[in-house]
C-alpha positions in Angstrom: 0.0 0.0 0.0 1.3 3.4 -1.0 2.3 5.5 2.0 0.7 8.9 2.1 3.2 11.9 2.4 3.2 13.6 5.8 1.2 16.8 5.7 2.7 19.9 7.3 1.0 21.0 10.5 -1.5 23.8 10.1 -0.5 27.3 10.7 -1.4 28.9 14.0 -1.0 32.3 15.7 2.0 31.0 17.5 3.8 29.6 14.5 7.2 31.4 14.1 8.1 32.9 10.9 11.6 32.3 9.6 13.7 35.3 10.4 14.4 36.2 6.7 11.0 35.3 5.3 9.4 37.9 3.0 6.5 38.4 5.4 8.8 39.2 8.3 10.8 41.5 6.3 7.8 43.4 5.0 6.3 44.0 8.5 9.5 44.9 10.0 10.2 47.6 7.4 6.6 48.9 7.7 6.9 49.1 11.6 10.2 50.9 11.3 8.8 53.6 9.0 5.8 54.1 11.3 7.9 54.6 14.4 10.2 57.0 12.5 7.2 59.0 11.5 5.5 59.4 14.8 8.4 59.3 17.2 9.2 63.1 16.9 5.6 63.9 17.6 5.6 61.8 20.8 8.8 63.3 21.9 7.5 66.9 21.4 4.3 66.1 23.4 6.5 64.6 26.2 8.7 67.6 26.3 5.8 70.1 26.5 4.3 68.1 29.4 7.5 68.1 31.3 8.0 71.8 30.6 4.6 72.8 32.1 4.9 70.4 35.0 8.1 72.2 36.0 7.2 75.8 35.1 8.2 76.9 38.6 11.8 76.1 37.8 11.8 78.6 34.9 10.1 81.5 36.4 10.5 83.6 39.6 8.2 82.3 42.3 5.5 84.6 43.6 6.6 86.2 46.8 4.8 85.3 49.9 4.0 88.9 50.5 2.4 89.2 47.1 0.4 86.0 47.8 -1.2 87.4 50.9 -1.3 91.1 49.7 -4.8 92.3 50.0 -6.8 93.7 47.0 -9.3 96.6 47.3 -11.7 94.7 45.2 -14.2 92.1 46.6 -12.5 89.3 48.4 -14.1 86.1 49.3 -13.0 84.7 52.7 -10.7 81.7 52.4 -12.5 78.4 52.3 -11.6 77.0 55.6 -12.2 73.6 57.3 -13.1 75.6 60.4 -16.9 76.2 60.3 -17.1 78.0 63.5 -14.8 80.1 65.7 -12.3 77.7 67.5 -13.0 77.0 71.1 -9.8 78.4 72.4 -9.0 81.5 74.6 -5.7 83.3 74.0 -3.9 85.7 76.3 -0.5 87.3 76.1 1.7 88.5 79.0 5.3 88.9 80.2 5.2 85.6 82.1 3.1 82.5 82.2 0.2 81.7 84.6 2.4 80.5 87.3 4.1 83.9 87.5 0.9 86.0 87.3 0.4 88.6 89.9 -2.7 88.0 92.0 -5.0 90.5 90.2 -4.0 89.0 86.8 -4.5 85.5 88.0 -8.0 86.4 89.3 -9.1 87.8 85.9 -7.4 85.0 83.9 -9.1 82.3 85.9 -12.6 83.6 84.9 -12.0 82.5 81.3 -11.6 78.8 82.2 -14.3 79.0 84.9 -16.9 80.5 82.5 -15.7 78.4 79.5 -14.8 74.9 80.6 -15.2 73.6 77.0 -12.5 76.0 75.7 -8.8 75.4 75.7 -6.7 78.2 77.2 -3.2 79.3 76.3 -0.9 82.1 77.3 2.0 83.3 75.0 4.8 85.1 76.9 7.7 87.3 76.1 9.9 84.2 76.2 8.0 82.0 73.8 6.1 84.4 71.5 8.9 84.6 68.9 9.2 80.8 68.7 5.4 80.6 68.2 5.7 83.1 65.2 8.7 81.2 63.7 6.6 78.0 63.8 3.5 79.4 62.2 5.0 82.1 59.9 8.3 80.4 59.0 9.1 78.4 55.9 6.9 75.4 57.0 4.0 77.7 57.8 2.8 80.8 56.0 6.3 81.6 54.8 6.4 85.2 56.0 9.9 85.8 57.3 9.2 89.6 56.8 6.6 89.5 59.6 8.9 87.5 61.9 11.6 90.0 61.3 9.3 92.8 62.0 8.3 91.4 65.3 11.9 90.7 66.2 13.1 94.2 65.4 10.4 96.0 67.3 11.4 97.3 70.8 8.1 99.0 71.8 6.2 96.7 74.1 2.6 97.9 73.3 3.3 97.7 69.6 4.6 94.2 69.8 1.6 93.2 72.1 -0.9 94.6 69.6 0.9 92.9 66.5 1.2 89.5 68.4 -2.5 89.3 69.1 -3.3 89.9 65.4 -0.8 87.3 64.2 -2.1 84.7 66.7 -5.7 85.3 65.6 -4.7 85.0 61.9 -2.8 81.8 62.5 -5.2 79.9 64.7 -8.2 82.1 65.5 -10.3 81.7 68.7 -11.0 84.3 71.4 -8.5 86.9 72.4 -8.7 88.8 75.7 -6.2 91.1 77.4 -4.7 89.8 80.6 -6.7 92.4 82.7 -10.1 91.4 81.1 -12.6 89.5 83.2 -15.1 87.1 81.6 -18.6 87.9 82.9 -20.6 85.5 80.6 -19.6 82.4 78.6 -18.2 82.9 75.2 -21.2 80.9 73.8 -23.2 84.0 74.7 -21.1 86.2 72.4 -23.3 85.2 69.4 -27.1 85.9 69.8 -29.4 83.0 69.1 -30.8 84.7 66.0 -27.5 84.1 64.0 -26.1 81.0 62.5 -22.8 80.7 64.2 -21.3 79.2 61.1 -21.9 82.5 59.2 -20.0 84.5 61.9 -16.3 84.8 61.0 -15.5 87.4 63.5 -16.9 89.0 66.7 -16.1 92.6 67.7 -17.7 95.2 69.8 -18.0 99.0 69.8 -15.5 100.8 72.3 -16.0 104.5 71.6 -19.0 106.0 69.8 -18.5 109.7 70.0 -18.6 110.9 66.4 -19.5 114.5 67.4 -15.8 115.0 68.2 -14.6 113.9 64.7 -13.3 117.4 63.9 -11.5 117.8 67.2 -7.7 118.1 66.7 -6.9 115.8 69.6 -10.0 113.5 69.9 -11.0 113.3 66.4 -8.7 110.3 65.4 -10.1 108.1 68.1 -13.7 109.0 68.6 -15.1 106.1 66.7 -13.5 102.7 67.3 -14.0 99.1 67.9 -12.6 97.3 70.9 -9.6 95.2 70.5 -8.9 94.2 74.1 -11.5 91.4 73.4 -12.5 89.9 70.1 -13.0 86.5 68.4 -12.3 85.2 64.9 -11.8 82.2 62.6 -8.3 81.6 61.5 -6.9 83.0 58.2 -9.4 85.9 57.8 -8.5 88.5 55.2 -9.3 91.2 57.6 -6.6 90.1 60.0 -3.9 90.0 57.2 -5.1 93.4 56.0 -4.6 94.7 59.5 -1.2 93.0 59.9 0.1 94.4 56.7 -1.3 97.9 57.3 0.8 97.9 60.6 3.8 96.6 58.7 3.6 99.4 56.1 2.9 102.0 58.7 6.0 101.0 60.8 8.3 101.0 57.8 7.0 104.3 56.6 7.4 105.9 60.2 11.0 104.5 60.3 11.8 106.3 57.0 10.1 109.5 58.1 12.0 109.7 61.4 15.2 108.5 59.9 15.8 105.7 62.4 15.7 101.9 62.3 12.5 100.1 63.4 14.3 99.1 66.7 14.9 102.8 67.6 11.4 104.1 67.0 9.8 106.2 69.7 6.0 106.9 69.6 3.5 109.1 71.3 0.1 108.0 72.5 -1.8 109.0 69.4 0.7 107.2 67.2 0.1 104.0 69.1 -3.7 104.3 69.0 -3.7 105.1 65.3 -0.9 102.7 64.3 -1.7 99.4 66.0 -4.4 100.1 68.5 -8.3 100.6 68.3 -8.1 103.2 65.5 -5.9 100.9 63.3 -8.1 97.9 64.2 -11.3 99.8 63.3 -9.8 101.1 60.0 -8.9 97.6 58.8 -12.4 96.2 59.7 -14.3 99.0 57.8 -11.9 98.6 54.8 -12.5 94.8 54.7 -16.3 95.3 55.1 -16.2 97.7 52.1 -14.1 95.3 50.1 -16.6 92.4 50.7 -19.5 94.8 49.9 -18.4 94.9 46.3 -16.7 98.3 47.0 -19.7 100.1 48.4 -18.3 102.0 51.3 -19.2 100.9 54.9 -18.8 103.8 57.3 -19.2 104.3 61.1 -22.7 105.5 60.5 -23.8 101.9 60.4 -22.7 101.4 63.9 -23.5 104.7 65.6 -25.9 104.3 68.5 -26.0 100.6 67.9 -28.7 99.2 70.0 -28.4 95.5 68.9 -25.8 93.5 67.3 -25.3 93.7 63.5 -23.7 91.1 61.1 -21.8 92.7 58.2 -19.9 90.7 55.7 -19.4 87.9 58.2 -18.3 90.3 61.0 -20.6 90.4 64.0 -20.6 93.8 65.6 -21.9 94.0 69.2 -23.1 97.1 70.9 -20.8 99.1 73.3 -22.1 97.4 76.4 -20.9 94.0 75.4 -17.2 94.5 75.7 -16.8 98.0 76.8 -19.5 98.6 79.5 -19.0 101.1 82.4 -16.9 103.6 80.6 -19.0 106.7 81.4 -19.3 107.6 77.7 -20.7 106.3 74.5 -24.0 105.2 76.3 -21.9 102.2 77.5 -24.2 101.2 80.4 -22.7 99.2 83.2 -21.3 95.7 84.0 -24.5 94.6 85.9 -26.6 94.5 82.7 -27.3 91.2 80.9 -25.6 92.6 77.8 -22.2 93.1 79.4 -20.0 90.1 78.5 -16.6 91.2 79.8 -15.1 93.7 82.2 -11.8 95.5 81.4 -10.0 96.3 84.7 -7.2 98.4 83.1 -4.6 97.2 85.6 -2.3 96.1 82.8 -2.7 99.3 81.0 0.4 101.2 82.1 1.7 101.8 78.6 0.3 105.3 78.2 2.8 106.5 80.8 5.6 105.5 78.4 3.9 107.2 75.4 2.9 110.7 76.3 -0.4 112.3 75.3 -0.7 115.9 74.3 -0.4 117.4 77.7 -1.1 121.2 78.0 1.2 122.8 80.5 -1.7 124.6 82.3 -4.8 122.5 81.5 -3.4 119.0 81.1 -4.9 116.3 78.9 -8.2 116.7 77.2 -8.7 112.9 77.6 -9.4 113.6 81.3 -12.7 115.0 80.2 -13.7 111.4 79.3 -15.7 112.6 76.2 -17.8 115.0 78.2 -19.0 117.7 75.8 -19.0 120.6 78.3 -15.6 119.7 79.7 -14.0 119.4 76.3 -15.5 122.7 75.2 -14.1 124.4 78.3 -10.7 122.8 77.7 -10.7 124.1 74.0 -11.7 127.6 75.1 -8.9 127.8 77.8 -6.3 126.4 75.4 -7.4 129.0 72.7 -7.2 131.8 75.3 -3.8 130.6 76.4 -2.4 131.2 73.0 -3.3 134.9 73.2 -1.4 135.5 76.5 2.1 136.9 76.7 5.0 134.8 77.8 5.0 136.7 81.1 1.3 136.1 81.7 1.6 132.4 80.9 4.5 132.1 83.4 2.5 133.9 86.1 -0.5 131.5 85.7 1.8 128.4 85.7 3.4 129.7 88.9 -0.1 129.9 90.6 -1.2 126.4 89.3 -1.9 124.0 92.2 0.3 120.9 92.3 -1.1 117.6 90.9 -2.7 115.3 93.4 -0.5 112.6 94.9 -1.0 109.2 93.4 -3.3 106.8 95.3 -1.8 104.1 97.3 -3.0 100.5 96.7 
């Protein structure tokens, strides 16, 4: 029987082609042409992607100061994970709580007693700079300019004002001067009719005497919000606006006086207008205006404020809340239900180191405590004084009774 020739196995997808077969040569040549055609395109796309991913290596990075620089146009507050004001009370002083004098310890204890759910922290002269280096250093907000400013300053009250603002921008919470007593829990700061998540900041009126706006001495401080007690969420634009206003003012003053920041000397009004209540008030009104699409917000909105008012996330309480018992501005007294804190002023010795305008014969107009009749009489006497001869002035000064002796504690 004739044997049948062996049939070759059927071709399959795994059958290997001979290396020099016509089919292999054809596909290899075709693949090489396609790769040559598209390879430059792929390389160009890859280069563009790498370029844009590393743009910061080719251009000068934005300075931190520019990043935080305020704009006069409308600003939305930063989107923060903090939906309410942090439950923390801040105070600053020369030493920590263990070194407090008794009257400071008494007022400080009221904050923990009235607010057991709040944390409490005191920054001191010894640890304040370390705190700022942590929060405003390279691993924080990267603002070495602000750290250097604080380090250079040698005026205690200016450093104290600046420090409270830097703390409140960094972490927020409630700030209170060391001589401020808590009369009511912080939870009472926001009236029930408000949604506390919509309240970014809580401030109160301190001085509401706009009738003195044109007065040469009193005019710059006759309308102001209190900054011995206030509360805020962290990272608010209004706080950075205030901080940078102070920074610009200090450097401008240094240039005008021709001395370094560390050698600056300031009078009472310069302190008030530069870092104190007047500066605080100016920044708040500027920020309210910025967040009101540029439509100006003025003090008129808060004059004779009977009840609290929420403006651009800033809750403004009437004068009785944080500044009761002053004897002016219809401030009421500390026994009222609306009084939330009491300022004892026993840590307010700084004015003695920063003189007010003190007339040689009639003293300081601030002693009138915003009494219209007293201020009018002071103005009249001072105007008359200017018409007297040098001899007559000396004669009156010689007959002036000596000042009363200071009261003993």
